[in-house]
Structures are given as C-alpha cells and as structure tokens.
C-alpha positions as semicolon CSV with decimal commas, in nm:
position;residue;x (nm);y (nm);z (nm)
1;M;1,807;-0,161;0,887
2;F;1,473;-0,029;0,831
3;K;1,452;0,356;0,909
4;V;1,081;0,409;0,997
5;T;0,880;0,720;1,047
6;V;0,560;0,691;1,263
7;T;0,263;0,925;1,238
8;G;0,023;0,967;1,537
9;A;0,329;0,870;1,729
10;A;0,194;0,968;2,075
11;G;-0,143;0,792;2,029
12;R;-0,271;0,447;2,116
13;M;-0,140;0,269;1,807
14;G;0,148;0,494;1,727
15;S;0,293;0,456;2,075
16;K;0,275;0,069;2,062
17;I;0,425;0,060;1,713
18;I;0,724;0,273;1,829
19;K;0,765;0,063;2,150
20;T;0,770;-0,268;1,943
21;I;1,003;-0,118;1,665
22;Q;1,249;-0,040;1,937
23;K;1,284;-0,392;2,033
24;Q;1,359;-0,516;1,678
25;D;1,722;-0,570;1,564
26;D;1,645;-0,471;1,212
27;M;1,435;-0,145;1,267
28;T;1,495;0,196;1,405
29;I;1,269;0,497;1,454
30;V;1,392;0,810;1,266
31;A;1,095;1,044;1,294
32;A;0,785;1,085;1,512
33;I;0,490;1,278;1,374
34;E;0,191;1,422;1,546
35;S;-0,074;1,672;1,458
36;P;0,019;2,017;1,333
37;D;-0,102;2,195;1,648
38;T;0,050;1,942;1,875
39;P;0,173;2,087;2,215
40;L;0,434;1,799;2,214
41;E;0,647;1,952;1,946
42;G;1,026;1,910;2,032
43;K;0,967;1,666;2,309
44;D;1,142;1,327;2,285
45;I;0,889;1,073;2,181
46;G;1,048;0,797;2,397
47;E;0,988;1,021;2,720
48;V;0,628;1,100;2,597
49;I;0,528;0,724;2,558
50;G;0,724;0,607;2,864
51;I;1,034;0,425;2,730
52;G;1,290;0,682;2,806
53;N;1,483;0,919;2,575
54;I;1,550;0,776;2,236
55;G;1,690;1,078;2,068
56;I;1,370;1,137;1,838
57;K;1,190;1,470;1,888
58;I;0,830;1,498;1,789
59;T;0,762;1,683;1,460
60;P;0,416;1,831;1,373
61;A;0,244;1,715;1,062
62;N;0,296;2,035;0,875
63;K;0,681;1,982;0,884
64;L;0,659;1,628;0,737
65;N;0,804;1,708;0,408
66;D;1,103;1,875;0,579
67;I;1,172;1,591;0,817
68;L;1,155;1,316;0,557
69;K;1,400;1,497;0,345
70;K;1,641;1,515;0,643
71;V;1,600;1,170;0,800
72;K;1,582;0,976;0,470
73;S;1,320;0,739;0,597
74;D;1,257;0,413;0,424
75;I;0,901;0,347;0,550
76;L;0,621;0,557;0,691
77;V;0,373;0,388;0,917
78;D;0,028;0,562;0,948
79;F;-0,259;0,480;1,189
80;T;-0,436;0,814;1,205
81;I;-0,758;0,939;1,042
82;A;-0,842;0,922;0,676
83;E;-0,851;1,295;0,597
84;A;-0,500;1,365;0,744
85;A;-0,356;1,032;0,608
86;V;-0,423;1,116;0,250
87;N;-0,193;1,418;0,266
88;T;0,066;1,223;0,467
89;I;0,069;0,941;0,208
90;K;0,110;1,185;-0,078
91;T;0,407;1,370;0,088
92;A;0,571;1,031;0,174
93;A;0,521;0,917;-0,188
94;I;0,682;1,241;-0,327
95;N;0,968;1,181;-0,092
96;N;1,004;0,816;-0,217
97;V;0,913;0,679;0,110
98;N;0,730;0,329;0,122
99;L;0,413;0,305;0,316
100;V;0,260;0,078;0,584
101;I;-0,114;0,201;0,627
102;G;-0,357;0,081;0,877
103;T;-0,572;0,383;0,875
104;T;-0,957;0,316;0,788
105;G;-1,239;0,520;0,666
106;F;-1,109;0,621;0,336
107;T;-1,368;0,720;0,076
108;D;-1,343;0,574;-0,283
109;D;-1,208;0,923;-0,403
110;Q;-0,947;0,925;-0,120
111;M;-0,833;0,562;-0,211
112;N;-0,809;0,676;-0,583
113;I;-0,582;0,975;-0,473
114;I;-0,376;0,737;-0,259
115;K;-0,334;0,474;-0,542
116;E;-0,245;0,734;-0,805
117;A;0,031;0,879;-0,582
118;I;0,166;0,530;-0,513
119;Q;0,167;0,441;-0,878
120;Q;0,306;0,790;-0,984
121;Y;0,610;0,777;-0,769
122;K;0,663;0,408;-0,769
123;V;0,663;0,359;-0,403
124;K;0,596;0,023;-0,235
125;A;0,279;0,013;-0,005
126;V;0,091;-0,216;0,216
127;I;-0,259;-0,087;0,299
128;A;-0,501;-0,293;0,508
129;P;-0,801;-0,208;0,735
130;N;-0,679;-0,459;0,993
131;M;-0,325;-0,587;1,025
132;A;-0,379;-0,846;1,270
133;I;-0,260;-1,188;1,154
134;G;-0,572;-1,370;1,286
135;V;-0,816;-1,136;1,133
136;N;-0,656;-1,185;0,784
137;V;-0,691;-1,568;0,823
138;F;-1,052;-1,473;0,932
139;F;-1,070;-1,303;0,583
140;K;-0,942;-1,614;0,413
141;V;-1,196;-1,835;0,601
142;I;-1,513;-1,624;0,513
143;K;-1,396;-1,618;0,147
144;D;-1,384;-1,994;0,132
145;L;-1,716;-2,042;0,318
146;A;-1,919;-1,770;0,133
147;P;-1,978;-1,974;-0,191
148;L;-2,031;-2,294;0,018
149;L;-2,312;-2,117;0,229
150;S;-2,453;-1,895;-0,046
151;E;-2,819;-1,984;0,040
152;Y;-2,766;-1,887;0,401
153;D;-2,855;-1,548;0,552
154;I;-2,547;-1,354;0,622
155;E;-2,494;-1,095;0,883
156;I;-2,183;-0,907;0,992
157;I;-2,140;-0,769;1,351
158;E;-1,851;-0,553;1,467
159;A;-1,779;-0,406;1,798
160;H;-1,517;-0,141;1,908
161;H;-1,425;0,111;2,173
162;K;-1,633;0,415;2,236
163;H;-1,355;0,645;2,088
164;K;-1,362;0,489;1,724
165;V;-1,490;0,765;1,494
166;D;-1,586;0,565;1,182
167;A;-1,853;0,308;1,140
168;P;-1,879;0,022;1,017
169;S;-1,515;-0,059;1,073
170;G;-1,291;-0,106;0,782
171;T;-1,257;-0,462;0,875
172;A;-1,626;-0,518;0,848
173;V;-1,646;-0,328;0,517
174;K;-1,374;-0,559;0,387
175;A;-1,557;-0,874;0,506
176;F;-1,869;-0,758;0,339
177;Q;-1,681;-0,695;0,003
178;I;-1,508;-1,035;0,027
179;I;-1,839;-1,210;0,058
180;K;-2,004;-1,003;-0,207
181;D;-1,733;-1,072;-0,455
182;E;-1,748;-1,441;-0,387
183;L;-2,123;-1,451;-0,432
184;E;-2,147;-1,207;-0,730
185;D;-2,210;-1,457;-0,996
186;E;-2,489;-1,622;-0,808
187;K;-2,679;-1,340;-0,651
188;K;-2,624;-0,973;-0,596
189;K;-2,582;-0,872;-0,227
190;T;-2,707;-0,545;-0,078
191;C;-2,575;-0,423;0,250
192;I;-2,823;-0,320;0,501
193;Y;-2,692;-0,103;0,781
194;G;-2,891;-0,199;1,092
195;R;-3,271;-0,235;1,096
196;Q;-3,537;-0,033;1,265
197;G;-3,932;-0,021;1,239
198;L;-4,135;-0,241;1,020
199;T;-3,871;-0,354;0,766
200;G;-4,058;-0,643;0,626
201;E;-3,909;-1,000;0,582
202;R;-3,555;-1,022;0,519
203;T;-3,466;-1,062;0,151
204;T;-3,214;-1,303;0,009
205;N;-3,046;-1,009;-0,146
206;E;-2,923;-0,856;0,163
207;I;-2,613;-0,874;0,411
208;G;-2,690;-0,714;0,751
209;M;-2,408;-0,478;0,890
210;H;-2,404;-0,396;1,255
211;S;-2,189;-0,175;1,464
212;I;-2,140;-0,164;1,842
213;R;-1,952;0,113;2,019
214;G;-1,862;0,108;2,386
215;G;-1,602;0,086;2,656
216;D;-1,256;-0,028;2,564
217;I;-1,328;-0,303;2,307
218;V;-1,026;-0,334;2,098
219;G;-1,201;-0,498;1,806
220;D;-1,440;-0,795;1,755
221;H;-1,587;-0,914;1,420
222;T;-1,836;-1,187;1,355
223;V;-1,968;-1,316;1,024
224;L;-2,302;-1,529;1,082
225;F;-2,415;-1,752;0,835
226;A;-2,772;-1,859;0,935
227;G;-2,962;-2,141;0,758
228;D;-3,285;-2,336;0,849
229;G;-3,207;-2,530;1,166
230;E;-2,845;-2,428;1,205
231;R;-2,605;-2,137;1,205
232;L;-2,225;-2,107;1,164
233;E;-2,040;-1,806;1,324
234;V;-1,680;-1,699;1,240
235;T;-1,549;-1,463;1,496
236;H;-1,215;-1,285;1,547
237;R;-1,160;-1,105;1,880
238;A;-0,855;-0,870;1,934
239;S;-0,777;-0,846;2,301
240;S;-0,491;-0,612;2,259
241;R;-0,364;-0,363;2,007
242;Q;-0,047;-0,555;2,006
243;A;-0,221;-0,791;1,752
244;F;-0,227;-0,519;1,503
245;V;0,130;-0,406;1,585
246;N;0,266;-0,754;1,518
247;G;0,112;-0,734;1,174
248;V;0,276;-0,394;1,117
249;I;0,613;-0,551;1,192
250;K;0,560;-0,819;0,936
251;A;0,425;-0,556;0,672
252;I;0,760;-0,350;0,729
253;R;0,963;-0,657;0,670
254;Y;0,765;-0,748;0,362
255;I;0,828;-0,402;0,191
256;P;1,148;-0,504;0,010
257;Q;0,955;-0,771;-0,190
258;A;0,647;-0,575;-0,251
259;E;0,581;-0,451;-0,597
260;E;0,663;-0,101;-0,686
261;G;0,353;0,133;-0,769
262;K;0,107;-0,118;-0,643
263;V;-0,109;-0,152;-0,322
264;S;-0,025;-0,473;-0,151
265;D;-0,238;-0,606;0,134
266;M;-0,180;-0,827;0,435
267;A;-0,295;-1,136;0,231
268;D;0,019;-1,058;0,029
269;V;0,239;-1,017;0,337
270;L;0,104;-1,347;0,490
271;G;0,110;-1,548;0,172
272;L;-0,275;-1,614;0,172
273;K;-0,347;-1,549;-0,190
C-alpha cells in the first residue's frame, strides 16, 4: 500500500489527485498539505474537496516536517509553485520520502538544489513538467521528427488558462530542449520568445516560442515544422486535468523500480526511452 502525502491538497490539481488516489486499491492518503497561512488548517480534506470525511486533516506547510515524521509517508506528490516546492522537496528527502513532482517553473539553480537533495538522501523521484501520458508520447514524436525535418522552420505554441503564473509552460520548454538536443550537431538553435516590431527575416538559427493565456484552457501544445510548400503540426490538447492525474498514478506505481538518488521522468515511467 502506497502511503501518499499531497501538497496543494485543496487546489485544482491536488484535489483531483486525492480524489483519484482514494479510488485506488493500492494507495491511501496519509497527509494533506496546504500553504502555511491556510484558513483550512484542521479541516478534513475530504470534506473540503467534496468527497466526505476521510479522516485526514489539512496541515499547513510549515508543519510538513512534523507530519511526515508522524505518518511515515512513502511518497509526496507536489503540484504547487517552484519557490515553495524546493523547500517541500528538501524536507521530504530529509525524511526519506520519495517524490512525484509536477510543479513547473524551476530555475536552473532550484533544479540543482533539488537534484542534490535527492542524491544526498538517496530518495527516488519522478519529476516531469507534464505527466499526461499523451503529452509524453508527443515528446517522443517530436524527438523523432526533429532530425528528419531539421531544415524546416520550427515554432512552439502553448496555451493555458488565465490563472497560470509561469510562461512559457514547462511542457513547451521541454519541447524546445528536446528539439535543440536533437539538432545540436547540425545547427545551434536559439529560442525567440514572441516577435514584435521590425524583427527582420526569420533566421535558420531560431525556434519561436509563443504563449497564450486565457479562459479555462487546460493545456494545449503545438510544435509546427514549416517548410516550403508544406507544414507539419504535432499537437497535444488536454481537455481535463484528469489526464495529468492519470500520469501521477502511473508515476506513483513506478517509484519502487526507480533508481535511488536519481531524477526519473515520465519517459522512464512509460518505457519510452
């Protein structure tokens, strides 16, 4: 039985993760974490998210260390914000709690801190900017296409709801890095974030990156390969956050076979490497 702690427990992703875990035969929620100043402290998370009393009271993040020691959690799932997640991950690692992280927007320095904590305390971790199964197949497709279409102009377009605080999305950034890595031997690629004014002709050295924010868009990502007389577009659209939650469930089940002290990703989980 996987004993799971969920941070951002009352949020859009956290609540869906908890609802889904409660339906699994091999998982149980042992702690629900919210922000340090949460007015929900002490309330039953099940009642807060509309599934009835499940016997798990909401704990503020400043008491994370204490609750992890108490409940002996196997895995912590985090879909919050980068600044908060770094400390959460360090605290979990110190307590030998394995990690499933879908938070995006980490800086290089923050990722280095995270990797050092995972390595130092030899915990297992799955970290991915997008845990939807389909989007990770999308990553595999663009990886295979990039060297075949290396002479084509490449643009990345992503769209998300109006509440998303980081841009471009972590998924779009990963798509860029995948393409860049595949083309590195042939031509260096520079990311151009949007275009405005007299930019001059497009160079063969650039990949365009464009972010759209509006309404309740869950997450759309397109990589456009444009050649002379034709173009090929690869698109993934998430119509529900349940797509990400389904990936979280697979990531939790992958943790026992993950390598200690190393960051795995959804390609490892799904056997796409």
